[in-house]
N, C-alpha and C positions, 0 to 999 in steps of 0.2 A: 247587646241590643236586641236580643231575640224577644224579650218581653215588650219592648217598645214597638216592634213590628206587628205583634199580635193586637196591639191597641188600635192600630189603624184599620184593622178589619172591621171594627165596630163603628169607626168614625169615617164614613165615606162622604166627601163633600158632594153636594148637589150642585152641579155647574149651571143648571138652568135657573135664571132669576124668576122668582115667584111674583105674582101680581102685587102682593103686599110690599115686596122689596122695591118695585117700580113706583108704587104710590108713595112710599116713604122717601125715596130719592127725590121725587118731584116736590113733595111737601117741604123737604129741607131746602131744596133749591129756591122755592118761593120765599121761604123764611130768610134765606141768605140774601136774596135780591132785595127784599123789603128792608132788611137791616142795613144793607149797603146804601140804598137810596135814602134811608132815614139819617144815616151818619153823614153822607155827603150833602144832601138836600140841594140838588141842582135845579131849583125851581125857576130861577131867572133864565138859565140856559134852555130849559124845556119850554118856557113861555116864548122866548125869542125864536126858538127853532120851529116850533109846531103851531103856535097860535097867532103870532104877529105876521102880517103880510109885509114883505120887503117893499121899500119905496121904489117906484119905477124910475129908471134912469132916463135922463133926457139926452 
């Protein structure tokens, strides 16, 4: 395994995330959220929850 250990001297992982990594993660998160909403399509729940006012109780 001596040859394998020498290989890791050239391949050092950079542990700090780069700005492009963060942008990519945010972008894929937006895509995943949009895809999930498109698949589920909870428009009736969104309309009832956020746009319709509840009737006052007497």
